[in-house]
Structures are given as structure tokens and as C-alpha cells.
N, C-alpha and C positions, 0 to 999 in steps of 0.2 A: 369579779371587784374586789381590786385592793380597799381593804383600808386604809384610813386617813387616820393617822395618828396622835393621841391627842389626852393629853392635861386636862381637867378645867378644874377652876377656881370655886368652889358650890360652897364657900365661906358666906352665912346666909342669907343663900338660896333657897329657894323652897323643888324639894325632888319629893313626888307621890312615889310613892311604893304601893302596889298590890299585894296582900298577903302577909298570910302574919306568922308564918312556922321556921322549921327551923331554915331554911334557903331562902327566908325573907329575912328571916337573925342575923344573917351573915352581910345579907346585902346591906339591914341599916345601919347594921355596925361601925361598916367601911363609910358610910355617907354619913353618922354621927363624927368619927374621923378626921373627916374633912372638914366640918365647919356649916357643914349643910343641915336646913326645916327642914327635919321629915315630918310628911302627913303616909300617916297608913288607914287605908282603908283593906278590913277585910276581917270575915265574919268572928272570928278566933285568932288571940295571941297566946302566943307561947309567955313559957313562963317568965324569958329574958326579957322578951317585948315590953310585957306586962309590966315588968318591972320598971319597963324604963319609961313606960307609960308614966305609968304612976311617979319618976323623980323629976314629970315633966321635962325628959329629953328629947319630945315626939309628938305629936295632936294625932287624933284619930278622931275618923269620920266612918260611919258605918249608916245602916239602910238600904235605900234603892242605891247603885252607881250614878253617881250626878257627872254628866260630861264636862260640863264646868268647869268642876274640882281639875282638870286639866288644864283651865286658861291658867292658871298664875305659877306653873310650874317649871324648873329648867329640863328635868330632866324626867322620866317616869319607869318605871322597872317592875315587871310586871315576873309577879312568884306565885303562882298559881298552875291549878294541873286541872285547869277550866281551857281548853284549847276552842271554844265556841269563844269564850269572854276573853280571853287572850287576842283572837284574831281581831273583835267587833274594839278591844281598849287598843291595837296598837294603829288600828284602821279610824278612829279616835283622836289617835293623837299626832295620826300624820296628819290630817285633814288640819292638825292649830297647829304646825312645823315644828312636835319636842319631837326631839329625839326620845329613842322608849329601849329597853332592853326586856328582850321578853327569854327568859331565863329556862336553857336547851333549846332554845328556838332562834337560832342565827336567819330563820328565811322572815321570821317577823318582827328581827332587833331592826333598828336603827345606829346602835351601839352597841359594843360588846366592851363588857369588864374583861381587865385582862387577872391573867397573875399574877404577881407582884411581887414583888424583894421589897423589902421595908429598913432601910437605912436611912429616915429621916435627918436633911431633909433632901438626902440621895433616894428616889423610885426606882425603880427597873417594874417595865412590863412588859410582857412575854405576852403573846395574843398567838393562836391559829386561824383566826377570821371565824372562828364557830367551827371547823372543820373539826379537831381533834384536839376540845380542851383539854382529855388527859396529856397531851402530850403537851399541851404547854403545863400545865401542873407537876411532870416529872422535869421537865427542865428546871425550874421555878427549886424542883426540892436538889438538882445536882447544885446552880449556881447559889443555895442556902449558903450551901458550908465555904464554895471560894470566896465569895462578902462578905466577910467579917464584917465584925462593927466600928475597929477601928477604920473601915469606909463612911460611917457614919460622921464618924470626927472629926475625919479630914476633911469631910464636906461643909460640919460646922465649925472652923478651922475657916475655911476657903468664905465664907456666909460672915464671921465674925470682921472679916479683916477686906470685904469687898470693897468701901469705899477708897481706900488705906493706899488698895492696891492698885485700883484703876487712877488714884492720884499722883500717884507713885511711877506705875508708867502705865500711860495715858492711851497708846499703839496697841494694838490688838495684838499685833506683832508680839512687841514687846510681853504684850505679857503670855501670852500665848508658850515663849523660848520659856518663861519665870516659873512658868506653872510646870514645864517640863524639868524645871529640874528641882523641884519642888517636888516632885512624885517618883524621882529617882533618887533623892538624894533619904539621910535615913530619920524623915520624920515620921512617916508611914512605918515601918521597922518600930519606932520607938512608941508609938502610939499601940501595935499588935502586941508588943511584950509590956503594956501597960505607965509606962514609963512619960504620963502625958506632961507631967512638967519640964521633964527633959527634951518632949518633941514639940510644947510651947514655944521653946526657948527656940529650936532650931528655926521653927515657922518665921520666929519673929527676925533671928537676924536675916532668914531668909530674904524679911520682909527689907529692911532697912537697910539693904542693898541700893544702890542708884540706878537710876536705871540704862547706866554708861557702864555697870558692870556685869550686867548679863548679856551675857556674846552671844554676836551676831554671824553665823558660821552657816554661811551655806552649802547645801553641797546637787548632788545629781543623781538620779535615778535612772539606769537605759528601761526601761520596762514593754520586752516582751506580752503579746497577752494573746499570745498562741490561736485559739478558733474562737477564739469570742466567747467561751461558754466564760460568765462572770465565778463560775465552782468548780472551774478549772487553776485559777488560776494559781501561782504557791502564795506562801506564810509570807514569803517576802516582798513578791510584788502587793501584797494586803496590805504588807507596815509602809512601804512607800507611797501606798493609795492614802492611810491612818495621816501621813506625816508631813507631806506634799501644802509647801505655801502656793504653788503656780502647775499645774498640767496643760503640758507641751501637745497636744491631739490630733493624731493622725484623722484624718476623716472618717477611713474607714475602719477606726475606732469602735467597738458597741457601744453604746451607751448608757447598755445597762452596766458594763466595765465601770464605766466615768461616776453612776449610780454608787460604787460605793468607795470610792475618795471623800475625803473633807467636805462636808457641804460650804467649806468658808474656800474652800481652795476657787484663787482665780483660773479659768480656766481660755487658753489662747490657742490660735492653731500651729502645728506642728511645720518650722518653713518647711517647703518643698529643697530647697536647696542647700544643701549641710553643711557647706561657708556661712549660713547666715542661720545657720540652728547652733550651728559652734560659736559663734559671735554673741548670739545671745543665750547662749547657755551662761560662758563668762562673765556676760553685765549681770546676770542677774545670780549668779554667787558670790560675785564682787557688792553686790548692796546685802548676802542677806539671806538670799531668798532660800526654799529645799525645794529642788526642780523635779520633775517627772516630766522624763518623756517616755510618750505614748505610742506604738505601733503595734498591729500585728503582725503574728508569730514570733518568727525568733527573729527580725530586721536587726534588731543592734549588733548581731552577730555576722550581718552578713554582706556584702556589699552594695550601695556606697558606705551605711554607715558604719560599718565594723572599726575600722579607725580612727572615732569620736573617741570611746575609752582614752587611748592611746597619744591624741592629740587633747584632750583635756589636762591630762597627765602631764604636759613639756608646758605648759602655764603654770601645777602647779594643784590643781585641783583634781581628786579623787571624784570615782564614780563607782557604783554600781552598775552593774549588767545584769538584766536581772532574765532568764529566760524563758521563755514561752513556752505554753505547753505545746509537742509537735503537733500538724493537722495532721488531722485525719486524712 
């Protein structure tokens, strides 16, 4: 069953961690970093956890385990090698509707802790749903090098100026275009090269532009979805789905393909009549929308849809026809 991705605000909230060894230490460290109030139950603590206890960064309970300790916890983490105890703990947590993570036991767990790339405030989480944690860690190692610390600095810039951005650009579509302009501007390159002040100035200059300065350039992609397998979509098709403001969807397009599109994109049925389709595209492009029309196979290179690109060009609208992977 697919997991629901979730980032939790644990600031000031109690989390019960059962275990005091190396694995528990790593869990506790991440929880403390998130601002959680950590309560530890363990017969023994390793040196680091003991130091945190001495510093007052966490609390400890001992003696016979008391299921009532679960009552005040928002989350429960079991980091022990006692399978029978872990099973009983998971059952007790479930009865109290507490989410529990049993380390290295996806079957007993009701939440998983992903591998993460921390570029505060940007946080990337990678999960294999408990099936292959080593694969998630390998992907994290690969992407760690791709996501350098300039991404953190850029995210911090956006965070600091968030209210000013929203005040100047009140419409979501305006902000989206402006963000894309900034991401394509020299700001991040300047951050990567250590020119922080120059990056700040470039960001500030972009922010001072009025909303009228943000161009409303509509565009059209005519995307064939091939055999309906999301994994077979071309990179060009994926790029179009990620940039779309409006999706015009043929009823035969697989929902798994639509799941790859931007979640805030508007979805409408694709008009069956080619003339109505053309009219809708022209209307939306003139309104500044980036429109993606989706049909199975390679329909936009075949009649009756093949003339659509030329008809758009005749009224001054360029479009990209993205071929679908041939049907088996």
C-alpha cells in the first residue's frame, strides 16, 4: 500500500523513543533537531544519549514499561532488537491511535522515516516505503552532491521575502512566473560562486519589479501519452506536465500520467471537436496560460489533430508537439 508523504511539525511535542543504543541515538538526534520533546525508555544509554540526558535535552523513564507513557506521545519510535517487545509496543500504540516506527520492520510500522537531504529550510525526503532502505540511502548520496548549499541560501531568500512577494504579486499565477524568472536568473549562480551580496542585490532587483513587469506568455504543448505507461513518457512530456497551468485531458489518458503533472494545474476535458479545441487553446494562451493537451498514443501527429499546430502558428501561437511512445 502506498505511503502518504508527510512532514510533521514536532516542535514542543512529545515523542517516545524506546532504545538507547546507536540506532536510537540517530533517531533521537533528528527528533531533537526538529524541536521535539524526547522521552527515552531504555535499560542502558550510549555515551551520546547519556550526555544529552545530562544536558537536559531529553527525559528518561525506566523500570517496567508502562503503556500509559504512550498517551502523551505524538509519535513512537522503537529502536530495540527485541521482536516480541516491538510487536507488543506497536499493538499498544495502535490501540491508542499513535503512529509508530519500528526500526527495520516495515510490517509493524505505521510511519517510515525517510532518507533526507537537509538544506534548511529546503528538505528533500526519499523513501522506498520500507522495501529497500539502502536504495533510498544510495539515492540520497547521489543527490547530496547535486543539491549544493546554494539551494539552502536560495530557499532562505524566498522565505525572508515571502510576505513582500505575496504583497507585490497577489495572484498565484503571477508568483509562479516570477519564481521561475528568479530561478532562471543569475541569483543561484552568484550564490554558488560565493557572491552572496551580489545575489541578494539581484534578488532584490527582481522583487522591486511590479507585477506588470512579469510577462504573461502563454504556450501550448500537444502531448501524446503513448501506451499510457508513465515510465515511458519522454523528458519533454514530463517537462510540459511540470510547467502546465491548464491540462486538457482526453478521457482515455491514464490517471497515472495525470499524476505526474503539477498538482495545482487546472484540469479540463479536452474538447472532442477540433475546432472547439483550437478556440479554447487560443483563448487560454491569450490569457497567459501554459496549456498542455493530452491524448493517448501519438494522436497529435495524426488526423484529425495533425493540422492543429499549423492552425495555431497561423494566428501567431507557437506550440510544441511532443511525440508519444509508439503503442505495442
